[in-house]
C-alpha positions in Angstrom: 7.3 -9.3 -3.0 6.0 -10.1 0.4 2.9 -8.3 1.8 5.1 -6.0 3.9 7.3 -5.0 0.9 4.1 -4.4 -1.1 2.7 -2.2 1.7 5.9 -0.1 1.9 5.8 0.5 -1.9 2.1 1.4 -1.8 2.7 3.9 1.1 5.6 5.3 -0.8 3.6 5.8 -4.0 0.8 7.5 -2.1 3.4 9.8 -0.4 4.9 10.7 -3.8 1.4 11.6 -5.0 0.7 14.1 -2.1 4.1 15.7 -1.8 4.3 19.6 -2.1 2.2 20.8 0.9 3.7 22.2 4.0 1.5 20.2 6.3 2.0 16.9 4.7 4.7 14.5 5.7 7.8 15.0 3.5 9.1 11.9 1.8 12.9 11.7 1.7 13.1 8.4 -0.2 12.7 4.7 -0.5 15.9 2.8 0.0 17.2 -0.7 -0.2 19.5 -1.3 2.7 21.7 -4.1 1.4 23.8 -4.2 4.6 21.1 -3.8 7.2 19.1 -6.2 9.1 16.0 -7.5 7.1 12.5 -6.7 8.4 11.6 -9.5 10.8 8.2 -10.0 9.4 9.4 -10.2 5.8 12.8 -10.8 4.1 13.1 -7.2 2.8 15.6 -4.5 3.4 13.3 -1.7 2.1 13.4 1.4 4.2 10.9 4.3 3.7 12.4 7.5 5.0 10.5 10.6 5.8 11.6 14.0 7.3 11.4 14.0 11.1 8.6 16.2 12.5 9.8 17.8 15.6 8.0 17.7 18.9 6.0 14.5 18.5 2.3 13.6 17.9 -0.5 15.9 18.9 -1.7 13.1 21.2 1.6 12.9 23.0 1.8 16.7 23.4 -1.8 17.1 24.7 -1.5 14.2 27.1 1.9 15.5 28.4 1.4 19.2 28.5 -2.3 19.9 28.3 -5.0 20.9 25.9 -4.7 23.7 23.3 -6.2 27.2 23.7 -9.0 27.8 21.2 -7.0 30.2 19.0 -4.1 27.7 18.7 -6.6 24.8 17.9 -8.2 27.1 15.2 -4.9 27.6 13.5 -4.1 23.9 13.9 -7.5 22.9 12.4 -7.1 25.4 9.4 -3.7 23.9 8.5 -4.9 20.3 9.0 -7.9 21.0 6.7 -5.6 22.6 4.1 -3.5 19.5 4.0 -6.7 17.4 3.5 -7.8 19.6 0.7 -4.4 19.1 -0.9 -4.4 15.3 -0.5 -8.0 14.9 -1.6 -7.2 17.0 -4.8 -4.4 14.5 -5.4 -7.0 11.6 -5.3 -5.8 10.3 -1.9 -7.8 9.7 1.3 -5.8 9.3 4.4 -8.3 7.1 6.2 -6.5 7.5 9.7 -6.6 11.2 10.6 -6.1 11.2 14.4 -4.2 13.0 17.1 -1.6 10.3 16.7 -1.0 10.8 13.0 -0.7 14.5 13.4 2.7 15.5 14.4 3.7 18.9 15.5 6.9 20.7 14.2 9.0 22.8 16.6 7.5 25.8 14.8 4.0 24.6 15.9 3.0 23.6 12.3 0.9 20.4 12.2 2.2 17.6 9.8 -0.2 14.9 8.6 1.8 11.6 8.7 1.4 7.9 8.5 -0.1 7.1 5.1 0.1 3.3 5.6 -3.7 2.8 5.3 -4.3 5.6 2.9 -5.8 4.8 -0.5 -6.7 6.2 -3.8 -10.3 7.3 -4.3 -12.5 8.5 -7.1 -13.8 12.0 -7.0 -17.6 11.6 -6.2 -20.0 14.3 -4.9 -22.2 13.0 -2.1 -25.6 14.6 -1.5 -25.1 14.1 2.3 -23.2 16.5 4.4 -20.0 15.1 5.9 -21.0 16.9 9.2 -23.9 14.4 9.4 -22.1 11.2 8.8 -20.9 9.1 11.6 -17.7 7.1 10.9 -19.5 3.8 11.3 -21.8 4.8 8.4 -18.9 5.4 6.1 -18.3 2.3 3.9 -16.3 3.8 1.1 -13.0 5.3 1.5 -13.9 8.8 0.5 -13.2 12.3 2.0 -15.9 12.2 4.7 -13.8 10.0 6.9 -10.9 12.4 6.8 -13.2 15.3 7.6 -14.6 13.4 10.6 -11.1 12.6 11.8 -10.0 16.2 11.5 -13.0 17.2 13.7 -12.1 14.6 16.3 -8.5 15.8 16.2 -9.7 19.4 17.0 -12.0 18.2 19.8 -9.1 16.2 21.3 -6.8 19.3 21.0 -9.2 21.6 22.8 -10.6 19.2 25.5 -7.9 16.6 25.9 -10.6 13.8 25.4 -11.1 11.5 22.5 -14.4 11.9 20.7 -15.6 8.4 21.7 -15.0 9.2 25.4 -16.9 12.4 25.1 -19.8 10.7 23.4 -19.9 7.9 26.1 -20.2 10.7 28.8 -23.2 12.1 27.0 -25.2 8.9 27.1 
């Protein structure tokens, strides 16, 4: 199998492992489209299908409509963190939690999507607090990077600025 096909199969297996939480992307299935046009990067007709997630990415919504009020951001944050607790309990780290990978359903519920760079991890307890770890210092794919990503998502939701932009303004 080519690299793209292997990547699609890996993402599918990780999505299977994390199913069952209302704030995690719902997998419909992995299909082989025998009559469709093959992927231009690889001669495969594999199609990964997930359930559509309503209004679009949080990034799109905030840049189009404006920032979230604090009570809304708090609910969003709580649900996003609950999804992370779930996927971490399943032994998966997302590795790409951002305002672009959190989609908002029409009922306002955030959905964690895009598991393409997600990976399995071993449960290890770190003596350092995730709150004190900068993403540049994270070398292993463990839960800290997802916690940092969730904090950056909340910051963006409330202030309509990316964490890096805000850090640059403070210098």
